[in-house]
PQR file with spaces between the fields and no chain letter, atoms N, CA, C, O and H, PARSE charges and radii, in Angstrom:
ATOM       1  N    MET     1     -24.293   -0.633   24.207 -0.4000 1.5000
ATOM       2  CA   MET     1     -23.715    0.135   23.116 -0.0000 2.0000
ATOM       3  C    MET     1     -24.815    0.366   22.071  0.5500 1.7000
ATOM       4  O    MET     1     -25.550   -0.547   21.698 -0.5500 1.4000
ATOM       5  N    ASP     2     -24.895    1.592   21.626 -0.4000 1.5000
ATOM       6  CA   ASP     2     -25.917    1.892   20.624 -0.0000 2.0000
ATOM       7  C    ASP     2     -25.444    1.493   19.228  0.5500 1.7000
ATOM       8  O    ASP     2     -24.267    1.204   19.014 -0.5500 1.4000
ATOM       9  H    ASP     2     -24.297    2.334   21.929  0.4000 1.0000
ATOM      10  N    SER     3     -26.368    1.482   18.299 -0.4000 1.5000
ATOM      11  CA   SER     3     -26.064    0.996   16.949 -0.0000 2.0000
ATOM      12  C    SER     3     -25.077    1.900   16.216  0.5500 1.7000
ATOM      13  O    SER     3     -24.283    1.419   15.408 -0.5500 1.4000
ATOM      14  H    SER     3     -27.324    1.717   18.472  0.4000 1.0000
ATOM      15  N    LYS     4     -25.117    3.188   16.485 -0.4000 1.5000
ATOM      16  CA   LYS     4     -24.176    4.107   15.832 -0.0000 2.0000
ATOM      17  C    LYS     4     -22.744    3.809   16.268  0.5500 1.7000
ATOM      18  O    LYS     4     -21.828    3.795   15.446 -0.5500 1.4000
ATOM      19  H    LYS     4     -25.762    3.579   17.142  0.4000 1.0000
ATOM      20  N    LYS     5     -22.558    3.571   17.559 -0.4000 1.5000
ATOM      21  CA   LYS     5     -21.231    3.243   18.088 -0.0000 2.0000
ATOM      22  C    LYS     5     -20.761    1.898   17.521  0.5500 1.7000
ATOM      23  O    LYS     5     -19.594    1.754   17.155 -0.5500 1.4000
ATOM      24  H    LYS     5     -23.302    3.582   18.227  0.4000 1.0000
ATOM      25  N    ALA     6     -21.657    0.922   17.448 -0.4000 1.5000
ATOM      26  CA   ALA     6     -21.313   -0.393   16.898 -0.0000 2.0000
ATOM      27  C    ALA     6     -20.899   -0.262   15.439  0.5500 1.7000
ATOM      28  O    ALA     6     -19.942   -0.898   14.998 -0.5500 1.4000
ATOM      29  H    ALA     6     -22.605    1.039   17.745  0.4000 1.0000
ATOM      30  N    TYR     7     -21.626    0.567   14.694 -0.4000 1.5000
ATOM      31  CA   TYR     7     -21.287    0.791   13.285 -0.0000 2.0000
ATOM      32  C    TYR     7     -19.901    1.420   13.160  0.5500 1.7000
ATOM      33  O    TYR     7     -19.109    1.006   12.313 -0.5500 1.4000
ATOM      34  H    TYR     7     -22.403    1.083   15.052  0.4000 1.0000
ATOM      35  N    GLU     8     -19.606    2.401   13.985 -0.4000 1.5000
ATOM      36  CA   GLU     8     -18.299    3.064   13.942 -0.0000 2.0000
ATOM      37  C    GLU     8     -17.173    2.086   14.266  0.5500 1.7000
ATOM      38  O    GLU     8     -16.111    2.133   13.645 -0.5500 1.4000
ATOM      39  H    GLU     8     -20.249    2.737   14.673  0.4000 1.0000
ATOM      40  N    ILE     9     -17.397    1.214   15.220 -0.4000 1.5000
ATOM      41  CA   ILE     9     -16.390    0.208   15.577 -0.0000 2.0000
ATOM      42  C    ILE     9     -16.176   -0.760   14.417  0.5500 1.7000
ATOM      43  O    ILE     9     -15.038   -1.090   14.082 -0.5500 1.4000
ATOM      44  H    ILE     9     -18.260    1.175   15.724  0.4000 1.0000
ATOM      45  N    MET    10     -17.268   -1.214   13.803 -0.4000 1.5000
ATOM      46  CA   MET    10     -17.154   -2.125   12.655 -0.0000 2.0000
ATOM      47  C    MET    10     -16.427   -1.446   11.499  0.5500 1.7000
ATOM      48  O    MET    10     -15.592   -2.065   10.839 -0.5500 1.4000
ATOM      49  H    MET    10     -18.192   -0.945   14.075  0.4000 1.0000
ATOM      50  N    LYS    11     -16.737   -0.197   11.257 -0.4000 1.5000
ATOM      51  CA   LYS    11     -16.092    0.544   10.175 -0.0000 2.0000
ATOM      52  C    LYS    11     -14.597    0.698   10.450  0.5500 1.7000
ATOM      53  O    LYS    11     -13.777    0.521    9.550 -0.5500 1.4000
ATOM      54  H    LYS    11     -17.415    0.306   11.793  0.4000 1.0000
ATOM      55  N    GLU    12     -14.247    1.026   11.689 -0.4000 1.5000
ATOM      56  CA   GLU    12     -12.838    1.177   12.058 -0.0000 2.0000
ATOM      57  C    GLU    12     -12.083   -0.141   11.889  0.5500 1.7000
ATOM      58  O    GLU    12     -10.961   -0.154   11.382 -0.5500 1.4000
ATOM      59  H    GLU    12     -14.914    1.170   12.420  0.4000 1.0000
ATOM      60  N    GLU    13     -12.693   -1.239   12.309 -0.4000 1.5000
ATOM      61  CA   GLU    13     -12.067   -2.555   12.151 -0.0000 2.0000
ATOM      62  C    GLU    13     -11.877   -2.894   10.678  0.5500 1.7000
ATOM      63  O    GLU    13     -10.847   -3.445   10.289 -0.5500 1.4000
ATOM      64  H    GLU    13     -13.604   -1.228   12.720  0.4000 1.0000
ATOM      65  N    TYR    14     -12.868   -2.565    9.864 -0.4000 1.5000
ATOM      66  CA   TYR    14     -12.780   -2.812    8.422 -0.0000 2.0000
ATOM      67  C    TYR    14     -11.632   -2.012    7.809  0.5500 1.7000
ATOM      68  O    TYR    14     -10.829   -2.550    7.048 -0.5500 1.4000
ATOM      69  H    TYR    14     -13.705   -2.118   10.180  0.4000 1.0000
ATOM      70  N    VAL    15     -11.560   -0.733    8.144 -0.4000 1.5000
ATOM      71  CA   VAL    15     -10.499    0.126    7.610 -0.0000 2.0000
ATOM      72  C    VAL    15      -9.136   -0.396    8.049  0.5500 1.7000
ATOM      73  O    VAL    15      -8.213   -0.470    7.239 -0.5500 1.4000
ATOM      74  H    VAL    15     -12.212   -0.295    8.763  0.4000 1.0000
ATOM      75  N    ASP    16      -9.002   -0.756    9.315 -0.4000 1.5000
ATOM      76  CA   ASP    16      -7.731   -1.285    9.816 -0.0000 2.0000
ATOM      77  C    ASP    16      -7.336   -2.563    9.086  0.5500 1.7000
ATOM      78  O    ASP    16      -6.176   -2.737    8.714 -0.5500 1.4000
ATOM      79  H    ASP    16      -9.752   -0.695    9.973  0.4000 1.0000
ATOM      80  N    ARG    17      -8.302   -3.455    8.881 -0.4000 1.5000
ATOM      81  CA   ARG    17      -8.029   -4.734    8.207 -0.0000 2.0000
ATOM      82  C    ARG    17      -7.595   -4.510    6.758  0.5500 1.7000
ATOM      83  O    ARG    17      -6.643   -5.133    6.288 -0.5500 1.4000
ATOM      84  H    ARG    17      -9.244   -3.313    9.183  0.4000 1.0000
ATOM      85  N    GLU    18      -8.293   -3.624    6.056 -0.4000 1.5000
ATOM      86  CA   GLU    18      -7.951   -3.344    4.660 -0.0000 2.0000
ATOM      87  C    GLU    18      -6.613   -2.617    4.544  0.5500 1.7000
ATOM      88  O    GLU    18      -5.841   -2.884    3.624 -0.5500 1.4000
ATOM      89  H    GLU    18      -9.066   -3.117    6.438  0.4000 1.0000
ATOM      90  N    ALA    19      -6.339   -1.708    5.464 -0.4000 1.5000
ATOM      91  CA   ALA    19      -5.057   -1.001    5.453 -0.0000 2.0000
ATOM      92  C    ALA    19      -3.909   -1.979    5.685  0.5500 1.7000
ATOM      93  O    ALA    19      -2.865   -1.881    5.039 -0.5500 1.4000
ATOM      94  H    ALA    19      -6.967   -1.491    6.212  0.4000 1.0000
ATOM      95  N    LEU    20      -4.099   -2.911    6.596 -0.4000 1.5000
ATOM      96  CA   LEU    20      -3.077   -3.925    6.851 -0.0000 2.0000
ATOM      97  C    LEU    20      -2.847   -4.784    5.613  0.5500 1.7000
ATOM      98  O    LEU    20      -1.701   -5.078    5.271 -0.5500 1.4000
ATOM      99  H    LEU    20      -4.946   -2.991    7.120  0.4000 1.0000
ATOM     100  N    GLU    21      -3.911   -5.186    4.943 -0.4000 1.5000
ATOM     101  CA   GLU    21      -3.781   -5.989    3.722 -0.0000 2.0000
ATOM     102  C    GLU    21      -3.047   -5.211    2.640  0.5500 1.7000
ATOM     103  O    GLU    21      -2.192   -5.763    1.948 -0.5500 1.4000
ATOM     104  H    GLU    21      -4.841   -4.948    5.221  0.4000 1.0000
ATOM     105  N    LEU    22      -3.374   -3.938    2.492 -0.4000 1.5000
ATOM     106  CA   LEU    22      -2.690   -3.105    1.503 -0.0000 2.0000
ATOM     107  C    LEU    22      -1.201   -3.001    1.819  0.5500 1.7000
ATOM     108  O    LEU    22      -0.367   -3.112    0.920 -0.5500 1.4000
ATOM     109  H    LEU    22      -4.068   -3.490    3.055  0.4000 1.0000
ATOM     110  N    CYS    23      -0.864   -2.790    3.079 -0.4000 1.5000
ATOM     111  CA   CYS    23       0.548   -2.730    3.475 -0.0000 2.0000
ATOM     112  C    CYS    23       1.254   -4.049    3.192  0.5500 1.7000
ATOM     113  O    CYS    23       2.396   -4.054    2.731 -0.5500 1.4000
ATOM     114  H    CYS    23      -1.541   -2.700    3.809  0.4000 1.0000
ATOM     115  N    ASN    24       0.587   -5.163    3.462 -0.4000 1.5000
ATOM     116  CA   ASN    24       1.177   -6.477    3.181 -0.0000 2.0000
ATOM     117  C    ASN    24       1.441   -6.655    1.691  0.5500 1.7000
ATOM     118  O    ASN    24       2.491   -7.168    1.305 -0.5500 1.4000
ATOM     119  H    ASN    24      -0.340   -5.158    3.836  0.4000 1.0000
ATOM     120  N    GLN    25       0.502   -6.236    0.857 -0.4000 1.5000
ATOM     121  CA   GLN    25       0.680   -6.357   -0.591 -0.0000 2.0000
ATOM     122  C    GLN    25       1.818   -5.459   -1.086  0.5500 1.7000
ATOM     123  O    GLN    25       2.605   -5.867   -1.939 -0.5500 1.4000
ATOM     124  H    GLN    25      -0.351   -5.819    1.171  0.4000 1.0000
ATOM     125  N    ILE    26       1.901   -4.261   -0.560 -0.4000 1.5000
ATOM     126  CA   ILE    26       2.996   -3.354   -0.939 -0.0000 2.0000
ATOM     127  C    ILE    26       4.331   -3.953   -0.532  0.5500 1.7000
ATOM     128  O    ILE    26       5.291   -3.918   -1.303 -0.5500 1.4000
ATOM     129  H    ILE    26       1.262   -3.929    0.134  0.4000 1.0000
ATOM     130  N    GLU    27       4.399   -4.506    0.681 -0.4000 1.5000
ATOM     131  CA   GLU    27       5.634   -5.123    1.153 -0.0000 2.0000
ATOM     132  C    GLU    27       6.045   -6.292    0.251  0.5500 1.7000
ATOM     133  O    GLU    27       7.220   -6.428   -0.087 -0.5500 1.4000
ATOM     134  H    GLU    27       3.619   -4.534    1.307  0.4000 1.0000
ATOM     135  N    LYS    28       5.086   -7.132   -0.137 -0.4000 1.5000
ATOM     136  CA   LYS    28       5.388   -8.264   -1.018 -0.0000 2.0000
ATOM     137  C    LYS    28       5.930   -7.788   -2.362  0.5500 1.7000
ATOM     138  O    LYS    28       6.882   -8.362   -2.893 -0.5500 1.4000
ATOM     139  H    LYS    28       4.131   -7.022    0.138  0.4000 1.0000
ATOM     140  N    GLN    29       5.327   -6.746   -2.905 -0.4000 1.5000
ATOM     141  CA   GLN    29       5.775   -6.243   -4.202 -0.0000 2.0000
ATOM     142  C    GLN    29       7.155   -5.601   -4.106  0.5500 1.7000
ATOM     143  O    GLN    29       7.964   -5.739   -5.024 -0.5500 1.4000
ATOM     144  H    GLN    29       4.554   -6.280   -2.474  0.4000 1.0000
ATOM     145  N    LEU    30       7.431   -4.907   -3.018 -0.4000 1.5000
ATOM     146  CA   LEU    30       8.769   -4.343   -2.835 -0.0000 2.0000
ATOM     147  C    LEU    30       9.812   -5.451   -2.745  0.5500 1.7000
ATOM     148  O    LEU    30      10.892   -5.343   -3.326 -0.5500 1.4000
ATOM     149  H    LEU    30       6.774   -4.795   -2.273  0.4000 1.0000
ATOM     150  N    GLU    31       9.488   -6.514   -2.018 -0.4000 1.5000
ATOM     151  CA   GLU    31      10.403   -7.655   -1.930 -0.0000 2.0000
ATOM     152  C    GLU    31      10.619   -8.278   -3.304  0.5500 1.7000
ATOM     153  O    GLU    31      11.736   -8.674   -3.638 -0.5500 1.4000
ATOM     154  H    GLU    31       8.610   -6.602   -1.546  0.4000 1.0000
ATOM     155  N    ARG    32       9.549   -8.368   -4.109 -0.4000 1.5000
ATOM     156  CA   ARG    32       9.664   -8.927   -5.456 -0.0000 2.0000
ATOM     157  C    ARG    32      10.573   -8.058   -6.317  0.5500 1.7000
ATOM     158  O    ARG    32      11.438   -8.569   -7.028 -0.5500 1.4000
ATOM     159  H    ARG    32       8.641   -8.047   -3.838  0.4000 1.0000
ATOM     160  N    ILE    33      10.378   -6.758   -6.251 -0.4000 1.5000
ATOM     161  CA   ILE    33      11.193   -5.843   -7.052 -0.0000 2.0000
ATOM     162  C    ILE    33      12.661   -5.952   -6.658  0.5500 1.7000
ATOM     163  O    ILE    33      13.541   -6.008   -7.517 -0.5500 1.4000
ATOM     164  H    ILE    33       9.676   -6.342   -5.673  0.4000 1.0000
ATOM     165  N    ILE    34      12.914   -5.981   -5.373 -0.4000 1.5000
ATOM     166  CA   ILE    34      14.297   -6.032   -4.895 -0.0000 2.0000
ATOM     167  C    ILE    34      14.952   -7.362   -5.244  0.5500 1.7000
ATOM     168  O    ILE    34      16.122   -7.395   -5.624 -0.5500 1.4000
ATOM     169  H    ILE    34      12.199   -5.936   -4.675  0.4000 1.0000
ATOM     170  N    SER    35      14.202   -8.465   -5.117 -0.4000 1.5000
ATOM     171  CA   SER    35      14.790   -9.781   -5.376 -0.0000 2.0000
ATOM     172  C    SER    35      14.945  -10.058   -6.869  0.5500 1.7000
ATOM     173  O    SER    35      15.763  -10.893   -7.254 -0.5500 1.4000
ATOM     174  H    SER    35      13.251   -8.438   -4.808  0.4000 1.0000
ATOM     175  N    TYR    36      14.185   -9.382   -7.707 -0.4000 1.5000
ATOM     176  CA   TYR    36      14.250   -9.584   -9.150 -0.0000 2.0000
ATOM     177  C    TYR    36      15.122   -8.499   -9.757  0.5500 1.7000
ATOM     178  O    TYR    36      14.647   -7.648  -10.510 -0.5500 1.4000
ATOM     179  H    TYR    36      13.520   -8.704   -7.394  0.4000 1.0000
ATOM     180  N    ASP    37      16.376   -8.541   -9.427 -0.4000 1.5000
ATOM     181  CA   ASP    37      17.306   -7.535   -9.936 -0.0000 2.0000
ATOM     182  C    ASP    37      18.088   -8.123  -11.096  0.5500 1.7000
ATOM     183  O    ASP    37      18.959   -8.973  -10.908 -0.5500 1.4000
ATOM     184  H    ASP    37      16.761   -9.232   -8.815  0.4000 1.0000
ATOM     185  N    ASP    38      17.768   -7.661  -12.294 -0.4000 1.5000
ATOM     186  CA   ASP    38      18.486   -8.128  -13.476 -0.0000 2.0000
ATOM     187  C    ASP    38      19.502   -7.090  -13.944  0.5500 1.7000
ATOM     188  O    ASP    38      19.825   -7.006  -15.129 -0.5500 1.4000
ATOM     189  H    ASP    38      17.060   -6.971  -12.446  0.4000 1.0000
ATOM     190  N    GLY    39      19.991   -6.313  -13.008 -0.4000 1.5000
ATOM     191  CA   GLY    39      20.988   -5.306  -13.330 -0.0000 2.0000
ATOM     192  C    GLY    39      20.418   -3.914  -13.527  0.5500 1.7000
ATOM     193  O    GLY    39      21.171   -2.943  -13.607 -0.5500 1.4000
ATOM     194  H    GLY    39      19.729   -6.381  -12.045  0.4000 1.0000
ATOM     195  N    PHE    40      19.109   -3.803  -13.605 -0.4000 1.5000
ATOM     196  CA   PHE    40      18.486   -2.498  -13.817 -0.0000 2.0000
ATOM     197  C    PHE    40      18.239   -1.750  -12.510  0.5500 1.7000
ATOM     198  O    PHE    40      18.152   -0.522  -12.501 -0.5500 1.4000
ATOM     199  H    PHE    40      18.498   -4.592  -13.540  0.4000 1.0000
ATOM     200  N    LEU    41      18.128   -2.485  -11.419 -0.4000 1.5000
ATOM     201  CA   LEU    41      17.733   -1.857  -10.166 -0.0000 2.0000
ATOM     202  C    LEU    41      18.928   -1.203   -9.486  0.5500 1.7000
ATOM     203  O    LEU    41      19.843   -1.875   -9.010 -0.5500 1.4000
ATOM     204  H    LEU    41      18.199   -3.482  -11.427  0.4000 1.0000
ATOM     205  N    ASN    42      18.895    0.094   -9.456 -0.4000 1.5000
ATOM     206  CA   ASN    42      19.835    0.868   -8.668 -0.0000 2.0000
ATOM     207  C    ASN    42      19.017    1.915   -7.928  0.5500 1.7000
ATOM     208  O    ASN    42      17.792    1.941   -8.051 -0.5500 1.4000
ATOM     209  H    ASN    42      18.151    0.639   -9.843  0.4000 1.0000
ATOM     210  N    ASP    43      19.669    2.769   -7.167 -0.4000 1.5000
ATOM     211  CA   ASP    43      18.919    3.752   -6.384 -0.0000 2.0000
ATOM     212  C    ASP    43      18.064    4.657   -7.263  0.5500 1.7000
ATOM     213  O    ASP    43      16.926    4.972   -6.913 -0.5500 1.4000
ATOM     214  H    ASP    43      20.664    2.747   -7.066  0.4000 1.0000
ATOM     215  N    ARG    44      18.598    5.068   -8.383 -0.4000 1.5000
ATOM     216  CA   ARG    44      17.855    5.973   -9.267 -0.0000 2.0000
ATOM     217  C    ARG    44      16.618    5.283   -9.854  0.5500 1.7000
ATOM     218  O    ARG    44      15.530    5.859   -9.876 -0.5500 1.4000
ATOM     219  H    ARG    44      19.522    4.813   -8.667  0.4000 1.0000
ATOM     220  N    THR    45      16.793    4.059  -10.322 -0.4000 1.5000
ATOM     221  CA   THR    45      15.666    3.314  -10.885 -0.0000 2.0000
ATOM     222  C    THR    45      14.611    3.042   -9.819  0.5500 1.7000
ATOM     223  O    THR    45      13.415    3.172  -10.075 -0.5500 1.4000
ATOM     224  H    THR    45      17.676    3.591  -10.304  0.4000 1.0000
ATOM     225  N    PHE    46      15.056    2.666   -8.625 -0.4000 1.5000
ATOM     226  CA   PHE    46      14.113    2.403   -7.543 -0.0000 2.0000
ATOM     227  C    PHE    46      13.349    3.673   -7.178  0.5500 1.7000
ATOM     228  O    PHE    46      12.148    3.619   -6.914 -0.5500 1.4000
ATOM     229  H    PHE    46      16.028    2.561   -8.417  0.4000 1.0000
ATOM     230  N    ASP    47      14.035    4.812   -7.164 -0.4000 1.5000
ATOM     231  CA   ASP    47      13.365    6.092   -6.905 -0.0000 2.0000
ATOM     232  C    ASP    47      12.323    6.392   -7.977  0.5500 1.7000
ATOM     233  O    ASP    47      11.247    6.903   -7.667 -0.5500 1.4000
ATOM     234  H    ASP    47      15.011    4.856   -7.379  0.4000 1.0000
ATOM     235  N    GLU    48      12.631    6.079   -9.231 -0.4000 1.5000
ATOM     236  CA   GLU    48      11.667    6.284  -10.316 -0.0000 2.0000
ATOM     237  C    GLU    48      10.437    5.395  -10.127  0.5500 1.7000
ATOM     238  O    GLU    48       9.308    5.830  -10.353 -0.5500 1.4000
ATOM     239  H    GLU    48      13.505    5.663   -9.483  0.4000 1.0000
ATOM     240  N    ILE    49      10.662    4.155   -9.713 -0.4000 1.5000
ATOM     241  CA   ILE    49       9.552    3.236   -9.451 -0.0000 2.0000
ATOM     242  C    ILE    49       8.680    3.789   -8.327  0.5500 1.7000
ATOM     243  O    ILE    49       7.454    3.801   -8.436 -0.5500 1.4000
ATOM     244  H    ILE    49      11.579    3.801   -9.529  0.4000 1.0000
ATOM     245  N    LYS    50       9.313    4.245   -7.250 -0.4000 1.5000
ATOM     246  CA   LYS    50       8.556    4.793   -6.122 -0.0000 2.0000
ATOM     247  C    LYS    50       7.764    6.026   -6.525  0.5500 1.7000
ATOM     248  O    LYS    50       6.595    6.158   -6.163 -0.5500 1.4000
ATOM     249  H    LYS    50      10.309    4.235   -7.162  0.4000 1.0000
ATOM     250  N    LYS    51       8.392    6.931   -7.272 -0.4000 1.5000
ATOM     251  CA   LYS    51       7.698    8.151   -7.696 -0.0000 2.0000
ATOM     252  C    LYS    51       6.480    7.820   -8.552  0.5500 1.7000
ATOM     253  O    LYS    51       5.410    8.404   -8.380 -0.5500 1.4000
ATOM     254  H    LYS    51       9.341    6.823   -7.566  0.4000 1.0000
ATOM     255  N    SER    52       6.653    6.889   -9.465 -0.4000 1.5000
ATOM     256  CA   SER    52       5.545    6.487  -10.333 -0.0000 2.0000
ATOM     257  C    SER    52       4.418    5.855   -9.517  0.5500 1.7000
ATOM     258  O    SER    52       3.244    6.143   -9.748 -0.5500 1.4000
ATOM     259  H    SER    52       7.522    6.415   -9.606  0.4000 1.0000
ATOM     260  N    ALA    53       4.773    5.003   -8.572 -0.4000 1.5000
ATOM     261  CA   ALA    53       3.768    4.345   -7.731 -0.0000 2.0000
ATOM     262  C    ALA    53       3.031    5.358   -6.857  0.5500 1.7000
ATOM     263  O    ALA    53       1.812    5.282   -6.705 -0.5500 1.4000
ATOM     264  H    ALA    53       5.727    4.769   -8.384  0.4000 1.0000
ATOM     265  N    ILE    54       3.763    6.295   -6.292 -0.4000 1.5000
ATOM     266  CA   ILE    54       3.140    7.323   -5.455 -0.0000 2.0000
ATOM     267  C    ILE    54       2.200    8.182   -6.287  0.5500 1.7000
ATOM     268  O    ILE    54       1.119    8.547   -5.825 -0.5500 1.4000
ATOM     269  H    ILE    54       4.753    6.357   -6.416  0.4000 1.0000
ATOM     270  N    LYS    55       2.600    8.503   -7.499 -0.4000 1.5000
ATOM     271  CA   LYS    55       1.739    9.286   -8.394 -0.0000 2.0000
ATOM     272  C    LYS    55       0.434    8.537   -8.667  0.5500 1.7000
ATOM     273  O    LYS    55      -0.646    9.124   -8.615 -0.5500 1.4000
ATOM     274  H    LYS    55       3.478    8.207   -7.874  0.4000 1.0000
ATOM     275  N    LEU    56       0.540    7.240   -8.957 -0.4000 1.5000
ATOM     276  CA   LEU    56      -0.661    6.436   -9.205 -0.0000 2.0000
ATOM     277  C    LEU    56      -1.564    6.374   -7.976  0.5500 1.7000
ATOM     278  O    LEU    56      -2.784    6.490   -8.088 -0.5500 1.4000
ATOM     279  H    LEU    56       1.418    6.763   -9.000  0.4000 1.0000
ATOM     280  N    LEU    57      -0.960    6.190   -6.810 -0.4000 1.5000
ATOM     281  CA   LEU    57      -1.756    6.139   -5.586 -0.0000 2.0000
ATOM     282  C    LEU    57      -2.495    7.448   -5.351  0.5500 1.7000
ATOM     283  O    LEU    57      -3.657    7.445   -4.944 -0.5500 1.4000
ATOM     284  H    LEU    57       0.031    6.096   -6.719  0.4000 1.0000
ATOM     285  N    LYS    58      -1.830    8.555   -5.603 -0.4000 1.5000
ATOM     286  CA   LYS    58      -2.479    9.859   -5.432 -0.0000 2.0000
ATOM     287  C    LYS    58      -3.620   10.029   -6.420  0.5500 1.7000
ATOM     288  O    LYS    58      -4.670   10.560   -6.059 -0.5500 1.4000
ATOM     289  H    LYS    58      -0.886    8.557   -5.933  0.4000 1.0000
ATOM     290  N    GLU    59      -3.438    9.590   -7.659 -0.4000 1.5000
ATOM     291  CA   GLU    59      -4.500    9.686   -8.665 -0.0000 2.0000
ATOM     292  C    GLU    59      -5.700    8.825   -8.277  0.5500 1.7000
ATOM     293  O    GLU    59      -6.844    9.256   -8.420 -0.5500 1.4000
ATOM     294  H    GLU    59      -2.585    9.158   -7.953  0.4000 1.0000
ATOM     295  N    TRP    60      -5.450    7.626   -7.793 -0.4000 1.5000
ATOM     296  CA   TRP    60      -6.535    6.730   -7.404 -0.0000 2.0000
ATOM     297  C    TRP    60      -7.276    7.270   -6.190  0.5500 1.7000
ATOM     298  O    TRP    60      -8.487    7.092   -6.063 -0.5500 1.4000
ATOM     299  H    TRP    60      -4.521    7.276   -7.676  0.4000 1.0000
ATOM     300  N    HIS    61      -6.550    7.926   -5.307 -0.4000 1.5000
ATOM     301  CA   HIS    61      -7.151    8.424   -4.070 -0.0000 2.0000
ATOM     302  C    HIS    61      -8.121    9.563   -4.342  0.5500 1.7000
ATOM     303  O    HIS    61      -9.076    9.757   -3.590 -0.5500 1.4000
ATOM     304  H    HIS    61      -5.566    8.071   -5.410  0.4000 1.0000
ATOM     305  N    LEU    62      -7.886   10.316   -5.411 -0.4000 1.5000
ATOM     306  CA   LEU    62      -8.761   11.439   -5.721 -0.0000 2.0000
ATOM     307  C    LEU    62     -10.059   10.893   -6.215  0.5500 1.7000
ATOM     308  O    LEU    62     -10.966   11.659   -6.543 -0.5500 1.4000
ATOM     309  H    LEU    62      -7.110   10.157   -6.022  0.4000 1.0000
């Protein structure tokens, strides 16, 4: 295997590992939000949280 192919494999593994960690962190935070319901969490509030989070993710991605 040449060095370019090895680099691509390492990069792919890195991206996969980081993506998995990000998904795990998002899952933990969603569980925290759902379990910490002090009466404010309903479908509308949860949708607002998701919209705000998606907006932030899009801003960071740019």
